TIPA-727794 format. One record per atom (N, C-alpha, C): chain; residue number from 0; atom name; x, y, z. Coordinates in pm, whole numbers. Example, Ala and Ser with C-alpha at 12.3 -4.5 7.8 and 13.67 -1.06 7.14 Angstrom:
  chain    n  atom      px      py      pz
      A    0     N    1319    -569     780
      A    0    CA    1230    -450     780
      A    0     C    1320    -330     780
      A    1     N    1285    -225     708
      A    1    CA    1367    -106     714
      A    1     C    1290       3     787
***
This chain:
  chain    n  atom      px      py      pz
      A    0     N    5213   12585   11222
      A    0    CA    5351   12547   11222
      A    0     C    5361   12403   11272
      A    1     N    5438   12327   11208
      A    1    CA    5457   12189   11251
      A    1     C    5485   12101   11131
      A    2     N    5519   11978   11156
      A    2    CA    5546   11883   11050
      A    2     C    5674   11909   10975
      A    3     N    5771   11974   11036
      A    3    CA    5896   12006   10967
      A    3     C    5999   11895   10978
      A    4     N    5964   11787   11044
      A    4    CA    6059   11678   11066
      A    4     C    6110   11620   10936
      A    5     N    6023   11603   10837
      A    5    CA    6064   11544   10709
      A    5     C    6143   11642   10623
      A    6     N    6111   11769   10633
      A    6    CA    6178   11869   10551
      A    6     C    6313   11912   10606
      A    7     N    6331   11901   10738
      A    7    CA    6453   11950   10802
      A    7     C    6508   11846   10900
      A    8     N    6552   11730   10853
      A    8    CA    6594   11625   10946
      A    8     C    6718   11661   11028
      A    9     N    6810   11732   10971
      A    9    CA    6932   11771   11043
      A    9     C    6899   11869   11156
      A   10     N    6809   11961   11131
      A   10    CA    6771   12059   11231
      A   10     C    6699   11995   11348
      A   11     N    6625   11887   11320
      A   11    CA    6557   11815   11428
      A   11     C    6660   11761   11527
      A   12     N    6763   11698   11474
      A   12    CA    6867   11643   11561
      A   12     C    6941   11752   11638
      A   13     N    6970   11861   11571
      A   13    CA    7041   11971   11637
      A   13     C    6959   12032   11750
      A   14     N    6831   12057   11723
      A   14    CA    6747   12118   11826
      A   14     C    6725   12023   11942
      A   15     N    6708   11895   11912
      A   15    CA    6691   11797   12021
      A   15     C    6818   11785   12105
      A   16     N    6934   11787   12042
      A   16    CA    7059   11781   12117
      A   16     C    7075   11905   12205
      A   17     N    7041   12020   12153
      A   17    CA    7048   12142   12233
      A   17     C    6950   12142   12347
      A   18     N    6832   12088   12324
      A   18    CA    6732   12080   12430
      A   18     C    6775   11984   12539
      A   19     N    6834   11872   12500
      A   19    CA    6882   11776   12600
      A   19     C    6998   11834   12680
      A   20     N    7082   11914   12615
      A   20    CA    7190   11980   12688
      A   20     C    7133   12082   12787
      A   21     N    7031   12153   12744
      A   21    CA    6967   12250   12832
      A   21     C    6899   12182   12949
      A   22     N    6849   12060   12927
      A   22    CA    6783   11985   13034
      A   22     C    6882   11935   13137
      A   23     N    7008   11926   13100
      A   23    CA    7111   11887   13196
      A   23     C    7136   11739   13204
      A   24     N    7120   11667   13095
      A   24    CA    7149   11524   13096
      A   24     C    7300   11501   13097
      A   25     N    7348   11395   13163
      A   25    CA    7491   11376   13186
      A   25     C    7584   11381   13065
      A   26     N    7557   11322   12952
      A   26    CA    7660   11331   12848
      A   26     C    7668   11468   12779
      A   27     N    7574   11553   12806
      A   27    CA    7570   11683   12740
      A   27     C    7631   11791   12830
      A   28     N    7663   11905   12771
      A   28    CA    7735   12010   12843
      A   28     C    7652   12074   12954
      A   29     N    7522   12075   12942
      A   29    CA    7440   12139   13043
      A   29     C    7444   12069   13177
      A   30     N    7485   11944   13178
      A   30    CA    7491   11869   13304
      A   30     C    7589   11933   13401
      A   31     N    7700   11981   13350
      A   31    CA    7804   12034   13438
      A   31     C    7761   12164   13504
      A   32     N    7688   12248   13434
      A   32    CA    7640   12371   13496
      A   32     C    7527   12342   13594
      A   33     N    7439   12248   13559
      A   33    CA    7331   12213   13651
      A   33     C    7387   12144   13775
      A   34     N    7492   12068   13758
      A   34    CA    7554   12000   13871
      A   34     C    7610   12101   13969
      A   35     N    7673   12206   13920
      A   35    CA    7728   12307   14010
      A   35     C    7617   12384   14081
      A   36     N    7506   12407   14013
      A   36    CA    7392   12473   14077
      A   36     C    7334   12383   14186
      A   37     N    7325   12254   14157
      A   37    CA    7272   12162   14256
      A   37     C    7363   12152   14378
      A   38     N    7493   12155   14356
      A   38    CA    7586   12151   14469
      A   38     C    7576   12277   14553
      A   39     N    7547   12387   14493
      A   39    CA    7539   12511   14569
      A   39     C    7406   12528   14640
      A   40     N    7317   12433   14625
      A   40    CA    7187   12445   14691
      A   40     C    7199   12431   14842
      A   41     N    7314   12386   14889
      A   41    CA    7334   12376   15033
      A   41     C    7323   12513   15099
      A   42     N    7353   12616   15025
      A   42    CA    7347   12751   15079
      A   42     C    7204   12802   15090
      A   43     N    7115   12746   15010
      A   43    CA    6971   12779   15011
      A   43     C    6946   12929   14993
      A   44     N    7016   12987   14902
      A   44    CA    6991   13128   14869
      A   44     C    6871   13136   14776
      A   45     N    6805   13248   14781
      A   45    CA    6692   13267   14691
      A   45     C    6736   13269   14546
      A   46     N    6854   13320   14520
      A   46    CA    6900   13328   14381
      A   46     C    6924   13189   14322
      A   47     N    6972   13096   14402
      A   47    CA    6995   12960   14353
      A   47     C    6862   12894   14319
      A   48     N    6765   12912   14406
      A   48    CA    6632   12854   14379
      A   48     C    6570   12918   14256
      A   49     N    6587   13047   14240
      A   49    CA    6532   13116   14123
      A   49     C    6599   13068   13995
      A   50     N    6730   13047   13999
      A   50    CA    6800   12997   13881
      A   50     C    6752   12857   13843
      A   51     N    6731   12773   13942
      A   51    CA    6682   12638   13913
      A   51     C    6542   12643   13852
      A   52     N    6457   12731   13902
      A   52    CA    6322   12744   13846
      A   52     C    6327   12792   13702
      A   53     N    6410   12891   13677
      A   53    CA    6423   12943   13540
      A   53     C    6476   12835   13447
      A   54     N    6572   12756   13492
      A   54    CA    6626   12647   13410
      A   54     C    6519   12543   13382
      A   55     N    6437   12511   13480
      A   55    CA    6330   12413   13460
      A   55     C    6225   12466   13362
      A   56     N    6187   12591   13376
      A   56    CA    6088   12649   13285
      A   56     C    6143   12660   13143
      A   57     N    6269   12694   13130
      A   57    CA    6330   12703   12997
      A   57     C    6334   12567   12931
      A   58     N    6368   12463   13007
      A   58    CA    6371   12328   12953
      A   58     C    6233   12285   12907
      A   59     N    6131   12313   12988
      A   59    CA    5993   12279   12949
      A   59     C    5955   12351   12820
      A   60     N    5988   12479   12811
      A   60    CA    5957   12556   12691
      A   60     C    6025   12499   12567
      A   61     N    6150   12458   12581
      A   61    CA    6224   12405   12466
      A   61     C    6166   12271   12420
      A   62     N    6127   12183   12513
      A   62    CA    6065   12058   12474
      A   62     C    5932   12084   12402
      A   63     N    5857   12183   12451
      A   63    CA    5732   12219   12384
      A   63     C    5759   12274   12244
      A   64     N    5863   12355   12230
      A   64    CA    5898   12411   12099
      A   64     C    5940   12300   12002
      A   65     N    6015   12202   12051
      A   65    CA    6053   12088   11966
      A   65     C    5930   12013   11917
      A   66     N    5837   11991   12007
      A   66    CA    5716   11919   11970
      A   66     C    5636   11996   11866
      A   67     N    5615   12123   11890
      A   67    CA    5532   12203   11800
      A   67     C    5596   12217   11662
      A   68     N    5726   12239   11659
      A   68    CA    5793   12263   11531
      A   68     C    5809   12138   11447
      A   69     N    5844   12029   11511
      A   69    CA    5885   11913   11432
      A   69     C    5791   11793   11440
      A   70     N    5724   11773   11550
      A   70    CA    5647   11651   11566
      A   70     C    5497   11668   11551
      A   71     N    5447   11787   11575
      A   71    CA    5302   11810   11565
      A   71     C    5258   11805   11419
      A   72     N    5136   11765   11400
      A   72    CA    5082   11762   11265
      A   72     C    5045   11901   11222
      A   73     N    5065   11925   11099
      A   73    CA    5029   12055   11043
      A   73     C    4879   12062   11027
      A   74     N    4820   12169   11072
      A   74    CA    4675   12172   11063
      A   74     C    4614   12300   11054
***
């Protein structure tokens, strides 16, 4: 699987935009939810730390999926 960038250019942009939103960058929607989680870290609950870990792992997985699907060479 890979090399779909030329065949599906619109999907590349959509998946990258969704991944950036999931990463929590400021112009995207995910920033606002990550910001509220970061503000609640003052409480230092285990659930807040667990949510941040899950969000970080999900973001890593999505960037890896983008790379494998669209940017990796087919082989």
